[in-house]
C-alpha atoms as one frame of an Amber mdcrd trajectory, in Angstrom:
protein
 -55.914  -6.128  12.835 -52.849  -5.223  14.883 -52.280  -1.493  15.353 -49.154
   0.278  14.059 -47.178  -0.182  17.291 -47.951  -3.892  17.420 -46.958  -4.216
  13.775 -43.616  -2.558  14.483 -42.985  -4.957  17.371 -43.763  -7.939  15.127
 -41.418  -6.609  12.423 -38.636  -6.095  14.980 -39.096  -9.642  16.292 -38.992
 -11.086  12.770 -35.874  -9.059  11.966 -34.213 -10.182  15.179 -34.946 -13.866
  14.491 -33.680 -13.455  10.925 -30.398 -11.877  12.044 -29.930 -14.504  14.739
 -30.438 -17.235  12.151 -27.683 -16.007   9.848 -24.324 -17.848   9.727 -22.491
 -14.517   9.959 -21.892 -12.297  12.970 -23.415  -8.839  12.612 -22.562  -5.887
  14.838 -23.871  -2.323  14.922 -21.506   0.376  16.157 -22.185   3.950  17.182
 -20.231   6.953  15.884 -17.540   6.369  18.539 -16.892   2.810  17.366 -18.621
   1.197  20.362 -20.738  -1.928  19.779 -24.437  -1.314  20.451 -25.871  -4.498
  18.912 -24.669  -8.039  18.210 -26.678 -10.934  16.774 -26.604 -14.470  18.200
 -23.787 -15.897  15.968 -21.512 -13.079  17.145 -21.134 -14.756  20.523 -19.835
 -17.945  18.897 -17.531 -16.401  16.270 -16.134 -13.487  18.290 -17.059 -13.898
  21.976 -14.875 -10.965  23.071 -16.919  -8.451  21.067 -19.915  -7.703  23.259
 -22.264  -4.746  23.593 -20.363  -1.820  25.064 -16.980  -2.925  23.658 -14.875
  -0.323  21.820 -14.038  -1.998  18.523 -10.535  -0.761  17.576  -8.732  -1.655
  20.844 -10.472  -5.037  20.837  -9.368  -5.776  17.267  -5.786  -4.726  18.015
  -5.723  -7.499  20.615  -6.596 -10.011  17.874  -4.304  -8.917  15.022  -1.746
  -6.293  13.982  -2.543  -2.628  13.458  -2.066  -2.748   9.678  -4.958  -5.214
   9.336  -7.130  -3.131  11.641  -6.381  -0.056   9.506  -7.223  -2.044   6.378
 -10.623  -2.818   7.894 -11.549   0.435   9.635  -9.733   3.072   7.569  -9.576
   1.602   4.082 -12.908  -0.231   4.356 -11.340  -3.328   2.804 -11.991  -6.958
   3.691  -9.544  -8.150   6.361  -8.875 -11.752   7.381  -7.847 -12.900  10.853
  -9.048 -15.170  13.658 -11.502 -13.878  16.252 -10.038 -16.018  19.047  -6.604
 -17.495  19.722  -6.080 -20.589  17.554  -9.584 -20.125  16.196 -10.737 -20.330
  12.574  -9.831 -17.600  10.097 -12.618 -15.046   9.660 -13.401 -12.429   7.024
 -14.234  -8.971   8.405 -15.846  -6.043   6.600 -17.373  -2.747   7.783 -19.474
  -0.166   6.036 -21.270   3.009   6.980 -25.043   3.322   7.019 -26.571   6.825
   6.706 -29.389   6.082   9.182 -26.853   5.234  11.902 -25.696   8.873  12.231
 -22.027   8.117  11.686 -22.182   4.580  13.002 -21.109   1.437  11.174 -22.143
  -2.131  10.492 -19.578  -4.907  10.955 -20.038  -8.340   9.410 -17.843 -11.342
  10.239 -17.970 -14.788   8.649 -15.802 -17.882   8.408 -13.356 -18.115   5.525
 -13.038 -20.962   3.056  -9.351 -21.532   3.880  -7.503 -22.468   7.033  -4.655
 -20.871   8.947  -2.489 -23.797   7.849  -3.125 -22.935   4.200  -2.291 -19.298
   4.875   0.939 -20.236   6.647   1.928 -22.488   3.741   1.288 -19.674   1.265
   3.405 -17.285   3.321   6.185 -19.879   3.682   6.169 -20.514  -0.070   6.412
 -16.798  -0.872   9.296 -16.305   1.568  11.154 -19.344   0.265  10.599 -18.390
  -3.383  11.725 -14.819  -2.734  14.838 -16.017  -0.904  15.745 -18.539  -3.601
  15.379 -15.935  -6.351  17.295 -13.191  -4.564  20.387 -15.354  -4.045  21.186
 -16.034  -7.717  20.171 -12.503  -8.706  22.597 -11.027  -6.177  25.371 -13.216
  -7.565  24.611 -12.282 -11.181  24.415  -8.595 -10.337  27.660  -8.742  -8.357
  29.688 -10.335 -11.144  28.157  -7.979 -13.710  29.202  -5.009 -11.568  32.757
  -6.375 -11.412  32.847  -6.678 -15.207  31.561  -3.128 -15.551  34.291  -1.741
 -13.301  37.003  -2.459 -15.887  36.238  -2.743 -19.596  39.887  -2.901 -20.694
  39.805  -6.648 -21.445  36.334  -6.657 -23.010  35.236  -6.193 -26.591  32.558
  -3.563 -27.303  30.000  -6.355 -27.614  30.995  -7.787 -24.234  30.831  -4.343
 -22.631  27.259  -3.937 -23.865  26.364  -7.461 -22.736  27.742  -6.834 -19.234
  25.782  -3.593 -19.009  22.549  -5.325 -20.033  23.134  -8.197 -17.572  23.617
  -5.776 -14.665  20.556  -3.686 -15.559  18.403  -6.779 -16.014  19.551  -8.258
 -12.678  18.716  -4.989 -10.931  15.301  -4.912 -12.580  14.530  -8.510 -11.627
  15.545  -7.826  -8.008  13.103  -4.913  -7.856  10.423  -7.041  -9.517  10.866
  -9.921  -7.035  10.566  -7.486  -4.139   7.475  -5.829  -5.651   5.719  -9.157
  -6.262   6.514 -10.250  -2.703   5.122  -6.989  -1.282   1.996  -7.172  -3.435
   1.380 -10.771  -2.347   1.790  -9.852   1.320  -0.616  -6.950   0.881  -3.273
  -9.138  -0.742  -3.402 -11.216   2.460  -3.063  -8.225   4.768   0.447  -9.253
   5.835   2.373  -6.196   4.641   3.764  -4.618   7.826   5.566  -1.442   8.867
   8.536  -0.932  11.181   7.484   2.425  12.623   9.948   4.843  14.204  10.569
   8.589  14.398  11.585   9.463  10.838  13.059  12.549   9.202  11.466  12.589
   5.749  13.826  15.342   4.571  16.719  12.930   5.150  14.800  10.248   3.247
  14.360  12.545   0.242  17.996  13.639   0.312  19.200  10.019   0.386  17.061
   9.157  -2.649  18.342  12.203  -4.554  21.935  11.204  -3.817  21.320   7.619
  -4.923  19.419   8.392  -8.128  21.108  11.550  -9.481  23.976   9.731 -11.282
  21.596   7.505 -13.272  19.196  10.350 -13.983  22.004  12.554 -15.324  23.388
   9.608 -17.286  20.050   9.562 -19.143  20.495  13.236 -20.036  17.886  14.410
 -17.531  18.090  16.875 -14.650  17.109  16.267 -11.038  16.528  19.083  -8.546
  15.327  19.016  -4.967  13.487  21.539  -2.778  12.927  20.685   0.884  11.123
  22.990   3.277  13.198  23.934   6.326  12.639  21.986   9.542  10.077  19.429
   8.474   8.502  17.801  11.549   9.611  14.314  12.538   6.879  11.764  11.794
   6.109   8.183  12.741   6.971   6.176   9.624   8.895   3.194   8.313  12.095
   4.793   7.014  13.011   1.983   4.624   9.486   1.882   3.185   9.383   5.669
   2.866  12.684   5.487   0.983  11.252   2.718  -1.218   8.219   4.857  -2.114
  10.189   7.983  -3.052  12.759   5.872  -4.911   9.958   4.158  -6.869   8.530
   7.501  -7.944  11.865   9.020  -9.000  12.968   5.904 -10.895   9.571   5.526
 -12.560   9.611   9.163 -13.649  13.147   8.940 -15.021  12.984   5.682 -16.961
   9.682   6.490 -18.647  10.673   9.921 -19.912  13.034  11.028 -22.692  16.382
  12.738 -22.585  16.110  16.384 -21.576  13.334  15.831 -19.026  13.552  17.951
 -15.874  12.579  16.125 -12.672  11.824  17.955  -9.442  11.414  16.426  -5.977
   9.998  18.599  -3.209   8.965  18.108   0.426   6.834  20.515   2.435   4.118
  20.713   5.078   0.571  20.974   3.728  -2.043  21.141   6.472  -1.873  17.995
   8.591   0.450  16.197   6.160   3.970  16.265   4.812   3.715  16.257   1.026
   6.551  14.720  -1.000   6.087  15.475  -4.694   7.896  14.043  -7.716   7.054
  15.925 -10.897   8.458  16.253 -14.404   7.982  18.141 -17.661   8.108  15.016
 -19.823   5.600  13.152 -21.951   2.873  12.737 -19.345   1.137   9.512 -18.366
  -0.242   7.387 -21.238  -3.650   6.897 -19.597  -6.970   8.667 -20.033  -7.255
   8.794 -16.243  -3.936   9.406 -14.417  -5.078   7.190 -11.509  -4.861   4.210
 -13.860  -1.092   4.315 -13.324  -1.660   3.162  -9.723  -3.524   0.003 -10.690
  -1.734  -3.339 -10.723  -0.141  -4.399 -14.027  -1.154  -1.206 -15.840   1.589
  -0.073 -18.215   1.688   2.572 -20.859   2.589   2.011 -24.484   6.107   3.319
 -23.844   6.735   1.189 -20.745   9.512  -0.758 -22.479  11.581   2.302 -23.333
  14.532   3.357 -21.251  16.753   0.925 -19.398  14.103  -0.746 -17.279  10.947
  -2.374 -18.585   7.868  -1.717 -16.502   6.368  -4.475 -14.388   3.215  -2.494
 -13.781   3.240  -3.058 -10.010   5.823  -0.630  -8.580   3.351   2.254  -8.295
   0.691  -0.084  -6.898   3.083  -1.130  -4.136   3.833   2.547  -3.480   0.123
   3.260  -3.126  -0.357   0.371  -0.684   2.640   1.451   1.401   1.462   5.048
   1.792  -1.985   3.758   2.773  -0.362   1.692   5.520   1.124   4.960   6.784
  -2.477   6.297   6.967  -1.754   8.673   4.114  -2.450   8.622   0.399  -0.990
   9.400  -3.030  -2.248  11.986  -5.535  -1.489  11.833  -9.247  -2.112  14.301
 -12.060  -0.916  14.475 -15.642  -1.538  16.103 -18.997  -0.277  14.682 -22.331
   2.989  16.349 -23.256   3.093  18.342 -20.021   4.544  15.821 -17.595   3.172
  14.113 -14.498   3.000  14.859 -10.796   2.873  12.308  -7.953   2.449  13.414
  -4.340   2.832  11.211  -1.259   1.016  12.551   1.796   2.323  11.400   5.184
   0.243  12.400   8.234   2.168  14.585  10.661   0.313  12.920  13.541  -0.287
   9.299  12.606  -2.402   8.582  15.684  -5.083  11.081  14.684  -5.155   9.983
  11.039  -7.821   7.359  11.641 -10.572   8.425   9.246 -10.965   6.909   5.766
  -9.193   8.828   3.000 -10.647   9.084  -0.459 -10.358   5.529  -1.840  -8.031
   5.440  -4.823  -8.014   2.885  -7.631  -7.740  -0.762  -6.632
């Protein structure tokens, strides 16, 4: 009978042969993200990832930062090639308690090719472009009609108003579907630059106040003095705040008070949109962030809900290495808070995973 030490050696050898015989690459990383083990297939699938390699810088040489964040921060499956012009690979990491803060990384070949992915992306871009053109034309002519109602009957005035609102809604919907599709393949990107989030909030307030007041609601804004400049995509930050204000307004009745605030909270800038309206029509407020989830009253107001605007907002704030909080009580309104990291470069640890 082999003694305990011999038995452990035999077990280790069997485990090693088993791991080397798998079709997937398996890596073990220490708490600093440095590779300390790689099985035999790893050398074929990802030859640049060897023992002693720091994972994040190596991955950023293979693909864009947003995909690396998706993998290492969000712990989601990412898809990209391990070598130039190589096959597409799926990547996933997870933590193991016995590794003292280390991680396991598994990589395997996908069941689609780069050509298929490029065709999908080309189709989405073409479809989005072809839809936006006619919608812009329809919206433009509707706006012209709504500038002067003197030659229109009351029925035509109402028809022109509905056409313009519907065209605006469809434009938002096309953009949301395009963003959600890009995100599903890890292709949603950011154009990062030094950004003044107080200016972002003020621009949204200026743009949305007329419509909010037209609905018989109030909109107030409180911005903390001298918010720090952050690294963010200004247009995407504007899109997120705009989504929250519009969503709050169109899904609440006349008389609702809406408040937008921006302040520093710890290591983040918190932008909150809250109201005293009906509250979210879900048992769990986080349900509002899931794709295609709409409340019973989603068709009220002047914009029907697509059920994806808040999901896109959630994905965009995650790309900024932040997150979104939501709380609500029936009849007591709702509160959404976007949290942007003040220092994006240090915001590299996983946040609490929200709803998918």
